[in-house]
LUMKEKOL-583549 format. One record per residue (C-alpha): chain; x, y, z; residue number from 1; residue in one letter. Coordinates in pm, whole numbers, always signed. Example, Ala and Ser with C-alpha at 12.3 -4.5 7.8 and 13.67 -1.06 7.14 Angstrom:
REM LUMKEKOL-583549
+----+--------+--------+--------+-----+----+
! ch !      X !      Y !      Z !   i ! aa !
+----+--------+--------+--------+-----+----+
!  A !  +1230 !   -450 !   +780 !   1 !  A !
!  A !  +1367 !   -106 !   +714 !   2 !  S !
+----+--------+--------+--------+-----+----+
This chain:
REM LUMKEKOL-583549
+----+--------+--------+--------+-----+----+
! ch !      X !      Y !      Z !   i ! aa !
+----+--------+--------+--------+-----+----+
!  A ! +20363 !  -2484 !  +6302 !   1 !  M !
!  A ! +20399 !  -2846 !  +6200 !   2 !  V !
!  A ! +20763 !  -2960 !  +6183 !   3 !  K !
!  A ! +20853 !  -3203 !  +5906 !   4 !  A !
!  A ! +21180 !  -3389 !  +5865 !   5 !  F !
!  A ! +21286 !  -3501 !  +5516 !   6 !  I !
!  A ! +21587 !  -3722 !  +5455 !   7 !  A !
!  A ! +21731 !  -3901 !  +5156 !   8 !  T !
!  A ! +21864 !  -4251 !  +5220 !   9 !  L !
!  A ! +22126 !  -4411 !  +4998 !  10 !  G !
!  A ! +22239 !  -4770 !  +4967 !  11 !  R !
!  A ! +22541 !  -4708 !  +5186 !  12 !  G !
!  A ! +22428 !  -4809 !  +5533 !  13 !  K !
!  A ! +22711 !  -4613 !  +5696 !  14 !  G !
!  A ! +22504 !  -4294 !  +5698 !  15 !  T !
!  A ! +22179 !  -4455 !  +5811 !  16 !  W !
!  A ! +22272 !  -4427 !  +6178 !  17 !  G !
!  A ! +22297 !  -4050 !  +6143 !  18 !  H !
!  A ! +21945 !  -4031 !  +5996 !  19 !  V !
!  A ! +21809 !  -4273 !  +6258 !  20 !  A !
!  A ! +21943 !  -4054 !  +6538 !  21 !  R !
!  A ! +21795 !  -3740 !  +6383 !  22 !  L !
!  A ! +21458 !  -3916 !  +6372 !  23 !  I !
!  A ! +21485 !  -4013 !  +6739 !  24 !  Q !
!  A ! +21633 !  -3697 !  +6886 !  25 !  E !
!  A ! +21394 !  -3430 !  +6762 !  26 !  A !
!  A ! +21021 !  -3385 !  +6792 !  27 !  Q !
!  A ! +20905 !  -3416 !  +6434 !  28 !  W !
!  A ! +20534 !  -3403 !  +6350 !  29 !  D !
!  A ! +20598 !  -3565 !  +6012 !  30 !  Q !
!  A ! +20887 !  -3764 !  +5868 !  31 !  I !
!  A ! +20941 !  -3828 !  +5497 !  32 !  L !
!  A ! +21216 !  -4063 !  +5388 !  33 !  L !
!  A ! +21323 !  -4070 !  +5024 !  34 !  I !
!  A ! +21478 !  -4395 !  +4914 !  35 !  G !
!  A ! +21452 !  -4715 !  +4719 !  36 !  T !
!  A ! +21266 !  -5034 !  +4797 !  37 !  E !
!  A ! +21599 !  -5167 !  +4930 !  38 !  F !
!  A ! +21629 !  -4885 !  +5182 !  39 !  T !
!  A ! +21269 !  -4926 !  +5297 !  40 !  K !
!  A ! +21319 !  -5298 !  +5351 !  41 !  Q !
!  A ! +21645 !  -5256 !  +5543 !  42 !  N !
!  A ! +21624 !  -4925 !  +5731 !  43 !  F !
!  A ! +21433 !  -4957 !  +6055 !  44 !  R !
!  A ! +21353 !  -4616 !  +6203 !  45 !  P !
!  A ! +21231 !  -4597 !  +6562 !  46 !  A !
!  A ! +20919 !  -4403 !  +6457 !  47 !  R !
!  A ! +20659 !  -4428 !  +6185 !  48 !  D !
!  A ! +20772 !  -4257 !  +5867 !  49 !  C !
!  A ! +20619 !  -4185 !  +5530 !  50 !  A !
!  A ! +20823 !  -4314 !  +5237 !  51 !  W !
!  A ! +20871 !  -4184 !  +4886 !  52 !  L !
!  A ! +21004 !  -4482 !  +4698 !  53 !  L !
!  A ! +21216 !  -4380 !  +4403 !  54 !  I !
!  A ! +21394 !  -4545 !  +4116 !  55 !  N !
!  A ! +21741 !  -4387 !  +4122 !  56 !  P !
!  A ! +21776 !  -4463 !  +3752 !  57 !  R !
!  A ! +21472 !  -4257 !  +3659 !  58 !  S !
!  A ! +21528 !  -3927 !  +3485 !  59 !  G !
!  A ! +21604 !  -3620 !  +3691 !  60 !  F !
!  A ! +21276 !  -3444 !  +3604 !  61 !  E !
!  A ! +21075 !  -3753 !  +3698 !  62 !  T !
!  A ! +21254 !  -3773 !  +4031 !  63 !  L !
!  A ! +21212 !  -3402 !  +4103 !  64 !  K !
!  A ! +20840 !  -3408 !  +4020 !  65 !  E !
!  A ! +20780 !  -3709 !  +4245 !  66 !  A !
!  A ! +20955 !  -3531 !  +4531 !  67 !  I !
!  A ! +20754 !  -3212 !  +4472 !  68 !  K !
!  A ! +20429 !  -3406 !  +4514 !  69 !  K !
!  A ! +20548 !  -3563 !  +4840 !  70 !  A !
!  A ! +20672 !  -3252 !  +5023 !  71 !  I !
!  A ! +20439 !  -3177 !  +5314 !  72 !  P !
!  A ! +20294 !  -2840 !  +5407 !  73 !  E !
!  A ! +20507 !  -2774 !  +5713 !  74 !  A !
!  A ! +20819 !  -2611 !  +5850 !  75 !  E !
!  A ! +21083 !  -2818 !  +5669 !  76 !  L !
!  A ! +21405 !  -2964 !  +5804 !  77 !  Y !
!  A ! +21618 !  -3171 !  +5568 !  78 !  I !
!  A ! +21912 !  -3405 !  +5596 !  79 !  S !
!  A ! +22141 !  -3472 !  +5301 !  80 !  L !
!  A ! +22390 !  -3686 !  +5492 !  81 !  I !
!  A ! +22278 !  -3999 !  +5308 !  82 !  S !
!  A ! +22178 !  -4058 !  +4948 !  83 !  G !
!  A ! +22330 !  -3952 !  +4619 !  84 !  S !
!  A ! +22400 !  -3619 !  +4460 !  85 !  G !
!  A ! +22121 !  -3689 !  +4210 !  86 !  R !
!  A ! +21867 !  -3731 !  +4491 !  87 !  E !
!  A ! +22000 !  -3428 !  +4678 !  88 !  H !
!  A ! +21982 !  -3212 !  +4367 !  89 !  T !
!  A ! +21628 !  -3328 !  +4290 !  90 !  A !
!  A ! +21516 !  -3252 !  +4646 !  91 !  L !
!  A ! +21676 !  -2906 !  +4651 !  92 !  L !
!  A ! +21538 !  -2827 !  +4304 !  93 !  S !
!  A ! +21190 !  -2937 !  +4410 !  94 !  A !
!  A ! +21204 !  -2717 !  +4720 !  95 !  L !
!  A ! +21324 !  -2422 !  +4516 !  96 !  R !
!  A ! +21056 !  -2462 !  +4248 !  97 !  E !
!  A ! +20789 !  -2480 !  +4518 !  98 !  L !
!  A ! +20933 !  -2173 !  +4690 !  99 !  G !
!  A ! +20977 !  -2366 !  +5015 ! 100 !  K !
!  A ! +21206 !  -2247 !  +5288 ! 101 !  D !
!  A ! +21394 !  -2511 !  +5484 ! 102 !  Y !
!  A ! +21670 !  -2567 !  +5735 ! 103 !  K !
!  A ! +21945 !  -2824 !  +5711 ! 104 !  L !
!  A ! +21976 !  -3044 !  +6017 ! 105 !  V !
!  A ! +22291 !  -3235 !  +6113 ! 106 !  V !
!  A ! +22439 !  -3410 !  +6413 ! 107 !  L !
!  A ! +22767 !  -3271 !  +6538 ! 108 !  T !
!  A ! +22994 !  -3333 !  +6833 ! 109 !  G !
!  A ! +22803 !  -3050 !  +7002 ! 110 !  D !
!  A ! +22459 !  -3200 !  +6935 ! 111 !  G !
!  A ! +22198 !  -3134 !  +6669 ! 112 !  T !
!  A ! +22259 !  -2819 !  +6463 ! 113 !  K !
!  A ! +22019 !  -2635 !  +6232 ! 114 !  Y !
!  A ! +22142 !  -2421 !  +5942 ! 115 !  Y !
+----+--------+--------+--------+-----+----+
């Protein structure tokens, strides 16, 4: 099965390192980053990634529908360490409406964990 990693990226660069390490440390077949033009211009992942560029001021339904269209057909792993509650809620709502199963992925002191 194809493994896809999806992460939201917020303006706060403090959490970008976490996402960058998740991109590097696992064998993802696809990577989708959800963020603004600012994040795309300033975040430099070590691997090629697809981007869903969003306007964080857009309405919730608009954001959710854009995310739904971008979610790949794959085994999904998501990171919510970066980004805003609005983006997180839109992503989780999109996954739920599509009936997609997913695992959360985080870095811990004991390595990468999947929930």
